[in-house]
C-alpha positions in Angstrom: 85.8 -40.1 142.5 89.3 -39.9 141.1 89.7 -43.6 141.4 86.4 -44.1 139.5 87.5 -41.7 136.8 90.9 -43.5 136.4 89.3 -46.9 136.3 86.6 -45.7 133.8 89.4 -44.1 131.6 91.3 -47.4 131.7 88.2 -49.3 130.6 87.7 -46.8 127.8 91.3 -47.1 126.7 91.1 -50.8 126.8 87.9 -50.9 124.8 89.2 -48.5 122.1 92.6 -50.2 122.1 90.9 -53.5 121.4 88.8 -51.9 118.6 92.0 -50.4 117.1 93.5 -53.8 116.7 90.8 -54.8 114.2 92.1 -53.7 110.8 90.0 -51.9 108.3 87.8 -54.2 106.3 89.3 -55.5 103.1 88.0 -54.6 99.6 87.7 -56.6 96.4 87.3 -55.2 92.9 84.9 -57.5 91.1 85.4 -57.5 87.3 82.7 -58.2 84.8 82.7 -61.7 83.4 83.5 -61.7 79.7 81.0 -64.6 79.1 78.7 -66.8 81.2 80.7 -69.2 83.4 80.2 -72.9 83.3 79.6 -73.9 86.9 81.4 -77.2 87.4 83.7 -76.5 90.3 86.9 -76.5 88.3 87.7 -72.8 87.9 89.1 -73.4 84.4 86.8 -70.9 82.4 88.9 -68.3 80.6 87.0 -65.5 82.4 88.6 -66.6 85.7 92.1 -66.2 84.5 92.3 -62.5 85.0 90.0 -62.3 88.0 92.3 -61.5 91.0 92.6 -63.8 93.9 91.7 -62.4 97.3 94.3 -62.3 100.1 94.7 -65.6 101.8 92.2 -66.2 104.7 93.3 -65.6 108.2 92.0 -66.5 111.7 88.6 -64.9 112.3 90.1 -62.8 115.2 92.9 -61.5 113.0 96.4 -60.5 113.9 98.1 -62.2 116.7 96.3 -65.5 116.1 98.0 -68.6 114.5 97.9 -68.6 110.7 95.5 -71.1 109.2 97.0 -74.6 108.6 95.6 -74.7 105.1 95.4 -72.0 102.4 92.0 -70.6 101.4 91.3 -67.9 98.9 88.5 -66.6 96.7 87.8 -64.7 93.5 84.7 -63.1 92.1 83.1 -61.9 88.8 79.7 -60.6 87.8 77.5 -60.0 84.9 73.9 -58.8 84.4 72.5 -62.0 85.8 74.9 -63.4 88.4 77.5 -62.8 91.0 80.1 -65.6 90.5 82.2 -66.8 93.4 85.0 -69.3 93.3 86.9 -70.6 96.3 90.0 -72.7 96.5 90.7 -74.7 99.7 93.8 -76.7 100.5 92.8 -79.9 102.4 94.8 -83.1 102.8 91.7 -85.2 103.7 88.5 -83.9 102.1 85.5 -85.1 104.0 81.7 -84.4 104.1 78.7 -86.2 105.4 75.6 -83.9 105.2 73.4 -84.4 102.2 70.1 -82.7 103.3 69.5 -79.2 102.0 69.4 -76.6 104.9 71.1 -79.0 107.3 73.5 -77.2 109.7 76.3 -77.4 107.2 79.1 -76.1 109.5 78.9 -79.4 111.3 81.0 -80.5 108.4 84.1 -78.7 107.1 82.5 -76.0 105.0 82.8 -72.8 103.0 80.4 -69.9 103.9 79.3 -66.7 102.1 77.9 -63.7 104.0 76.3 -61.1 101.7 74.8 -57.7 102.4 73.5 -56.2 99.1 71.8 -53.3 101.0 74.6 -52.0 103.2 72.5 -49.3 104.8 70.0 -51.9 106.2 70.4 -54.4 109.1 69.5 -57.4 106.9 71.9 -59.8 105.1 72.1 -63.3 103.6 74.1 -66.4 104.3 75.0 -69.5 102.3 77.1 -72.5 103.5 78.3 -75.4 101.4 80.2 -78.6 102.0 82.3 -80.8 99.7 79.2 -82.8 98.8 77.7 -79.7 97.3 75.1 -79.6 100.0 73.9 -76.1 100.8 72.2 -74.1 103.5 70.8 -70.7 102.6 69.1 -68.3 105.0 68.1 -64.6 105.4 68.7 -62.6 108.6 66.6 -59.4 109.0 69.2 -58.3 111.5 72.1 -59.8 113.4 71.5 -62.3 116.2 72.9 -60.0 118.8 70.2 -57.4 117.9 67.5 -60.0 118.2 67.5 -61.3 114.6 65.9 -64.6 113.9 67.1 -66.7 110.9 64.7 -67.2 108.1 65.5 -70.7 106.7 62.6 -70.6 104.3 64.5 -68.3 102.0 66.1 -70.2 99.1 68.4 -68.9 96.5 66.2 -69.4 93.5 68.2 -70.3 90.5 71.5 -70.8 92.4 74.1 -72.8 90.6 76.9 -74.5 92.6 79.4 -77.2 92.0 82.3 -78.7 93.9 85.5 -80.4 92.5 87.7 -82.4 94.8 91.4 -82.6 94.0 91.8 -86.0 95.4 89.2 -88.4 96.7 86.2 -87.5 98.9 85.9 -89.4 102.2 88.9 -91.6 101.5 91.5 -91.1 104.3 94.0 -93.7 102.9 95.4 -91.2 100.4 96.4 -87.5 100.5 94.3 -84.9 98.8 95.2 -81.5 97.5 91.9 -79.9 98.4 88.6 -78.8 97.0 87.3 -76.0 94.9 83.8 -74.5 94.7 82.0 -72.4 92.0 78.8 -70.6 92.6 76.5 -68.4 90.6 74.2 -66.3 92.7 71.3 -64.9 90.7 71.1 -61.2 91.3 67.3 -61.4 91.5 67.3 -64.1 94.2 66.8 -61.5 96.9 63.4 -60.3 95.5 61.3 -62.6 97.8 62.7 -60.7 100.8 63.8 -57.3 99.6 63.9 -55.0 96.6 67.6 -55.1 95.7 68.6 -52.9 92.7 70.8 -54.7 90.3 74.4 -53.7 90.6 76.1 -51.3 88.1 79.7 -50.3 87.9 80.4 -48.4 91.1 77.9 -50.3 93.2 79.3 -51.5 96.6 78.0 -54.4 98.7 79.4 -55.8 102.0 80.6 -59.4 101.9 82.7 -61.8 103.8 83.7 -65.5 103.6 84.4 -68.1 106.3 85.8 -71.5 106.3 85.0 -73.8 109.2 87.6 -76.5 109.7 87.3 -79.2 112.3 90.4 -80.9 113.8 90.2 -84.6 113.0 89.0 -86.7 115.9 88.5 -83.7 118.2 85.6 -81.2 118.8 87.9 -78.3 117.9 86.7 -75.8 115.3 88.9 -73.3 113.4 87.3 -70.3 111.7 89.3 -68.8 108.8 88.0 -65.7 107.1 88.8 -63.3 104.3 88.4 -60.0 106.1 89.1 -60.5 109.9 86.2 -59.9 112.3 88.2 -59.3 115.4 85.8 -61.5 117.3 84.7 -65.1 117.0 81.4 -64.1 115.4 80.7 -63.8 111.6 77.4 -62.0 112.4 79.0 -58.5 112.8 78.3 -57.1 109.3 80.1 -53.8 109.9 83.4 -55.7 109.9 82.8 -57.5 106.6 84.8 -56.6 103.5 83.6 -54.4 100.6 82.6 -55.8 97.3 83.1 -53.2 94.6 81.4 -53.9 91.2 83.8 -52.8 88.4 82.9 -52.0 84.8 86.2 -53.5 83.6 85.9 -56.9 81.9 88.0 -59.9 83.0 88.9 -60.6 79.4 89.3 -57.8 76.9 86.3 -57.4 74.6 86.8 -57.6 70.8 
């Protein structure tokens, strides 16, 4: 009996020790956009200038894993109509091949958004995009490990997205700097699945971002994220970061 208790205690210690290694989720203060943003992928609108960059992405498992080979970071803004997301990804050879909407975009190098506007529920939304500006949007009523089934029929009605490549797409004879993405998520796009109250200053959602990067010529996939998951699984929403909607404007109002 003592041996069982000792072994059980060791298992508990190991389990809690592993959990303790996962840092607290990160948080982002999302400023209000001073004016509607032109979605062209270039991140040069004046409103973006004062929007803070996130921390650089890390390995999905977090501390103790190798740092990503290429830098990734995001920034966000919001207004009464949209949540704006901008991503900057270093990449010496920007490539993409998938052109069909709702294809399995992570078969290319991609950028992914995981959004939970109703934190108290099990449900959440996912969007993936590649350097050809091809998207995949889906709704999850609950995580896969809880028996959730993806609803690929959900589309982000009114979504605006654009990609700008700093270099040349699908041209391996030169060296690129990377690619940037701009997105405007309509705040009413969730209405076909759920009643999501529009955010106001002080509202908090859960959010995370992932970048899937394939090693050239090999079936090796890296997963780099903003807020580390602690496991190789983005579908653990309780480990996502916090998106805090601020009343402060990104550019001082006249």
